[in-house]
C-alpha positions as CSV (number, residue, x, y, z in Angstrom):
1,M,-39.2,20.4,53.8
2,S,-38.7,19.9,50.1
3,I,-35.4,19.0,48.7
4,A,-34.5,21.0,45.6
5,R,-33.5,18.9,42.7
6,E,-30.1,19.6,41.3
7,Q,-30.2,20.3,37.6
8,P,-27.4,18.6,35.7
9,T,-24.7,21.1,34.8
10,Q,-23.8,21.3,31.1
11,K,-20.1,20.9,30.4
12,P,-18.6,23.8,28.5
13,F,-17.8,23.2,24.9
14,D,-14.1,22.2,24.5
15,M,-12.5,23.2,21.2
16,R,-9.9,20.5,21.7
17,Q,-12.4,17.9,20.9
18,L,-12.5,19.1,17.4
19,I,-8.8,19.4,16.9
20,V,-8.2,15.7,16.4
21,P,-10.9,15.0,13.8
22,I,-10.3,18.2,11.9
23,S,-6.5,17.5,11.8
24,A,-7.2,13.9,10.6
25,I,-9.5,15.2,7.9
26,L,-6.9,17.8,6.7
27,I,-4.1,15.3,6.7
28,V,-6.1,12.7,4.7
29,A,-7.2,15.4,2.3
30,Y,-3.6,16.6,1.9
31,F,-2.4,13.1,0.9
32,L,-5.4,12.1,-1.2
33,A,-5.7,15.3,-3.2
34,P,-2.9,14.4,-5.7
35,I,-4.3,10.9,-6.1
36,I,-7.8,12.1,-6.7
37,W,-6.5,14.7,-9.2
38,Q,-4.6,12.0,-11.1
39,V,-7.7,9.7,-11.2
40,L,-10.0,12.6,-12.4
41,T,-7.4,13.7,-15.0
42,S,-7.3,10.2,-16.5
43,F,-11.0,10.4,-17.3
44,K,-11.0,14.0,-18.6
45,V,-11.2,14.9,-22.3
46,N,-8.2,16.8,-23.6
47,A,-10.2,20.1,-23.7
48,D,-11.0,19.9,-20.0
49,I,-7.3,19.0,-19.2
50,A,-6.0,22.1,-21.0
51,A,-8.9,24.4,-19.9
52,I,-8.1,27.6,-18.0
53,P,-9.4,27.9,-15.3
54,S,-8.9,24.3,-14.4
55,V,-11.8,21.9,-14.6
56,Y,-11.6,20.0,-11.3
57,I,-14.6,17.7,-11.7
58,P,-15.1,16.6,-15.3
59,K,-18.6,16.7,-16.8
60,R,-17.5,14.7,-19.8
61,I,-15.9,11.3,-19.1
62,T,-13.7,9.4,-21.5
63,F,-11.8,6.1,-21.4
64,E,-9.7,7.0,-24.5
65,H,-6.6,7.6,-22.4
66,Y,-6.7,4.1,-21.0
67,L,-7.4,2.6,-24.4
68,S,-4.6,4.5,-26.1
69,L,-2.1,3.0,-23.7
70,F,-2.7,-0.5,-25.0
71,R,-3.2,0.6,-28.6
72,R,0.0,2.6,-29.0
73,R,2.3,0.5,-26.8
74,P,2.4,-3.0,-25.2
75,F,1.3,-1.7,-21.8
76,G,0.1,-5.2,-20.7
77,L,3.6,-6.4,-21.2
78,Y,5.0,-3.6,-19.1
79,I,2.7,-4.7,-16.3
80,F,3.9,-8.3,-16.6
81,N,7.5,-7.2,-16.5
82,S,7.0,-5.1,-13.3
83,A,5.0,-7.9,-11.7
84,F,7.5,-10.7,-12.6
85,V,10.5,-8.7,-11.4
86,S,8.8,-7.5,-8.2
87,I,7.4,-10.9,-7.2
88,T,10.7,-12.7,-7.9
89,S,12.7,-10.2,-6.0
90,T,10.3,-10.3,-3.1
91,I,10.4,-14.1,-2.9
92,L,14.2,-14.1,-3.0
93,C,14.4,-11.4,-0.3
94,L,12.2,-13.4,2.0
95,A,13.8,-16.8,1.3
96,V,17.3,-15.4,2.0
97,G,16.4,-12.7,4.5
98,A,14.3,-14.7,6.9
99,P,16.9,-17.4,7.7
100,A,19.6,-14.8,7.9
101,A,17.5,-12.7,10.3
102,Y,16.7,-15.8,12.4
103,A,20.4,-16.6,12.7
104,L,21.2,-13.0,13.7
105,A,18.4,-13.1,16.3
106,R,19.1,-16.5,17.9
107,L,22.6,-17.7,17.2
108,R,25.7,-16.3,18.7
109,L,27.8,-15.5,15.6
110,W,31.4,-14.3,15.5
111,G,31.5,-10.6,14.5
112,E,27.7,-10.2,14.9
113,R,27.9,-6.5,15.9
114,I,30.1,-5.7,12.9
115,L,27.7,-7.6,10.6
116,L,24.6,-5.8,12.0
117,A,26.4,-2.4,11.7
118,T,27.3,-3.2,8.1
119,I,23.7,-4.2,7.2
120,T,22.4,-1.1,8.9
121,I,24.8,1.2,7.0
122,V,23.9,-0.5,3.7
123,T,20.2,0.2,4.2
124,L,21.1,3.9,4.5
125,F,22.8,4.0,1.1
126,P,20.6,5.4,-1.7
127,A,20.4,3.0,-4.7
128,V,21.9,5.6,-7.0
129,L,25.3,5.3,-5.2
130,L,25.4,1.6,-6.2
131,F,24.5,2.4,-9.8
132,L,28.0,2.6,-11.4
133,G,29.2,-0.6,-9.7
134,L,26.1,-2.5,-10.7
135,L,26.4,-1.1,-14.3
136,E,29.9,-2.5,-14.6
137,M,28.8,-5.9,-13.2
138,V,25.9,-6.0,-15.6
139,K,28.2,-5.3,-18.5
140,A,30.8,-7.8,-17.4
141,L,28.2,-10.6,-17.0
142,N,26.3,-9.6,-20.1
143,L,23.0,-9.2,-18.3
144,G,21.7,-6.2,-20.2
145,N,18.1,-6.6,-21.4
146,N,17.7,-9.6,-19.0
147,Y,15.3,-9.9,-16.1
148,L,18.2,-10.8,-13.9
149,A,19.6,-7.3,-14.4
150,L,16.7,-6.0,-12.3
151,I,16.0,-9.0,-10.0
152,I,19.5,-9.2,-8.6
153,P,20.0,-5.5,-7.9
154,D,16.5,-5.2,-6.4
155,T,17.1,-8.2,-4.2
156,A,20.5,-6.9,-3.1
157,V,19.1,-3.4,-2.3
158,N,16.1,-4.6,-0.4
159,L,17.7,-7.6,1.4
160,P,19.4,-5.6,4.3
161,L,16.1,-4.0,5.2
162,T,14.3,-7.4,5.1
163,I,16.9,-8.8,7.5
164,L,16.7,-6.0,9.9
165,V,12.9,-5.9,10.0
166,M,12.6,-9.7,10.3
167,R,15.3,-9.9,13.0
168,S,13.3,-7.5,15.2
169,F,10.3,-9.8,14.9
170,F,12.2,-13.0,15.7
171,Q,13.6,-11.4,18.8
172,Q,10.1,-10.9,20.1
173,L,9.2,-14.6,19.9
174,P,9.5,-16.5,23.2
175,K,12.4,-19.0,23.3
176,D,10.4,-21.5,25.3
177,L,8.6,-22.7,22.1
178,E,11.9,-23.3,20.3
179,D,13.3,-25.1,23.4
180,A,10.2,-27.3,23.4
181,A,10.6,-28.0,19.7
182,K,14.3,-29.0,20.2
183,V,13.2,-31.5,22.9
184,D,10.7,-33.0,20.5
185,G,13.5,-33.6,18.0
186,Y,13.2,-30.7,15.6
187,N,16.4,-29.5,14.0
188,T,17.0,-25.8,13.2
189,V,15.6,-25.9,9.7
190,Q,12.5,-27.8,10.7
191,M,11.9,-25.5,13.6
192,L,12.3,-22.5,11.4
193,W,9.9,-23.5,8.6
194,Q,7.3,-25.4,10.7
195,I,7.1,-23.3,13.9
196,V,8.9,-19.9,13.7
197,I,7.9,-18.9,10.1
198,P,4.1,-19.6,10.6
199,M,4.2,-17.6,13.9
200,T,5.8,-14.6,12.1
201,F,3.5,-14.7,9.0
202,P,2.2,-11.1,9.6
203,A,5.8,-9.9,9.7
204,L,6.5,-11.8,6.5
205,V,3.5,-10.2,4.8
206,T,4.5,-6.7,5.9
207,T,8.1,-7.1,4.9
208,G,7.2,-8.7,1.6
209,I,4.8,-5.8,0.7
210,L,7.5,-3.3,1.5
211,T,10.0,-5.1,-0.7
212,F,7.4,-5.5,-3.5
213,I,6.5,-1.8,-3.5
214,A,10.2,-0.9,-3.6
215,A,10.9,-3.2,-6.5
216,W,7.7,-2.2,-8.3
217,N,8.6,1.5,-8.2
218,E,12.3,1.1,-9.0
219,F,13.3,3.4,-11.9
220,I,17.0,4.1,-12.4
221,F,18.0,0.4,-12.8
222,A,15.1,-0.4,-15.1
223,L,15.8,2.7,-17.2
224,T,19.5,1.9,-17.7
225,F,19.6,-1.9,-17.8
226,M,16.5,-2.5,-20.0
227,T,16.7,-0.8,-23.4
228,R,14.5,-3.3,-25.2
229,E,10.9,-2.1,-25.5
230,S,9.4,-5.5,-24.6
231,L,11.3,-5.6,-21.3
232,K,10.5,-2.1,-19.9
233,T,8.7,-1.7,-16.6
234,I,5.7,0.5,-15.8
235,P,7.7,3.4,-14.2
236,V,10.0,3.7,-17.2
237,A,7.2,3.2,-19.7
238,T,5.1,5.9,-18.0
239,A,8.0,8.4,-18.0
240,Q,8.7,7.8,-21.7
241,L,5.1,8.4,-22.9
242,S,5.0,11.0,-25.7
243,G,2.4,12.9,-27.4
244,V,1.5,13.3,-31.1
245,S,4.1,16.1,-31.5
246,V,7.4,16.8,-29.8
247,F,6.0,19.7,-27.9
248,E,2.8,17.9,-26.6
249,I,2.7,16.5,-23.1
250,P,0.2,13.7,-22.9
251,Y,-1.3,14.5,-19.5
252,G,-4.2,12.1,-20.0
253,P,-2.3,9.0,-20.9
254,I,0.3,9.7,-18.2
255,A,-2.4,10.0,-15.6
256,A,-4.0,6.8,-16.8
257,A,-0.7,5.0,-16.7
258,T,-0.1,6.2,-13.2
259,V,-3.5,4.9,-12.1
260,L,-2.9,1.5,-13.7
261,G,0.5,1.3,-12.1
262,T,-0.8,2.1,-8.7
263,L,-3.9,-0.2,-8.7
264,P,-1.9,-3.4,-8.0
265,L,-0.3,-1.9,-5.0
266,V,-3.6,-0.6,-3.7
267,F,-5.2,-4.0,-4.2
268,L,-2.3,-5.7,-2.5
269,V,-2.5,-3.5,0.6
270,L,-6.3,-3.8,0.8
271,V,-6.1,-7.6,0.6
272,F,-3.5,-7.9,3.3
273,Q,-4.6,-4.9,5.3
274,R,-5.2,-6.9,8.5
275,R,-1.9,-8.8,8.2
276,I,0.0,-5.5,7.7
277,V,-1.5,-4.0,10.8
278,Q,-0.7,-7.2,12.8
279,G,2.9,-7.1,11.4
280,L,3.4,-3.5,12.2
281,T,2.2,-3.9,15.8
282,A,3.6,-7.3,16.5
283,G,6.9,-6.0,17.7
284,A,5.5,-3.2,19.8
285,V,4.4,-5.4,22.8
286,K,6.5,-8.2,24.3
287,G,5.2,-11.3,25.9
C-alpha cells in the first residue's frame, strides 16, 4: 500500500504583513519631505525656485546661495555664537543638574515632593512666559549684547528638564554599588563622579543632546537680548535674511542657512546615536 505524500499547504497572503513596512515608509517620507525640499532648494538656481509649476529635482545646481551667506554677512560668526552659547549652557545644565538629580533620587530631603512638583511645573512653562521677567533682569544687570544674556536663560529653562530626566536614571541604578563604595571609603562626591556618573554616561549624552538642541534652536531670547550683529545666533540671522529689494524673499539663501544650521545637530546625533539609544532605553528595564 502506498502512502500518499502530503503536499505542503501554502499560507494565504496576509495584507497585515504589508501594513507595518508601508506605514513606516509613509511616516519617514512625511517627516523627510520638508527636509529634502529645503536641501534641494538650497542648490537650485533662482529661476527654478520661482518656476511654475515647481521644479522638484533641479537639473542645474549652484552653490551661490551658500557662498552668498558668507559674503554678505558674517555667517561663520553666527555659527560660533550658537555653538558657544549651546555648549556652555549644556555643560552648566549637566554640571548643576546631575548632582541635583542624584540628591533628589537618593537623599531624603525635607520638602522633596514640593520641590519635585515645582520642577515639574516649571518644565511645563513655555519660555515666552518668562520673557518679560528675564528682560527686566537683563536690563537691571546690564547684560544686553552679552553671551551671559543667553547662557543664563537657556540654562535656567533647560535645567528642570535635565534634573527630571537624570533623576529617573539615577533611580534605576542598584544601591548595592553605592553601599559597597561607601564601605571602601568613598564620600558622596567621589562616589558620584567616579562611580555613578560613568555608569549613567548614556543618560548624560541623551540629556546633553536634548539641552544642546533646545539652546541651539532658541529664538526669542536671542532676538531680543542680542542686537549687535556680531553676537547674533543662527536662528535669528536666518530669520533676518533679506533680498536685494524690500519685496524679494531670498528663498535660496534661507534654505542654505537652514541646512547649515541643521548640519551640526545631524552630525551630533549621528556620532552619539548608539549612546542616545542606550540612554533612551536604560530606564525602561530595571535590574
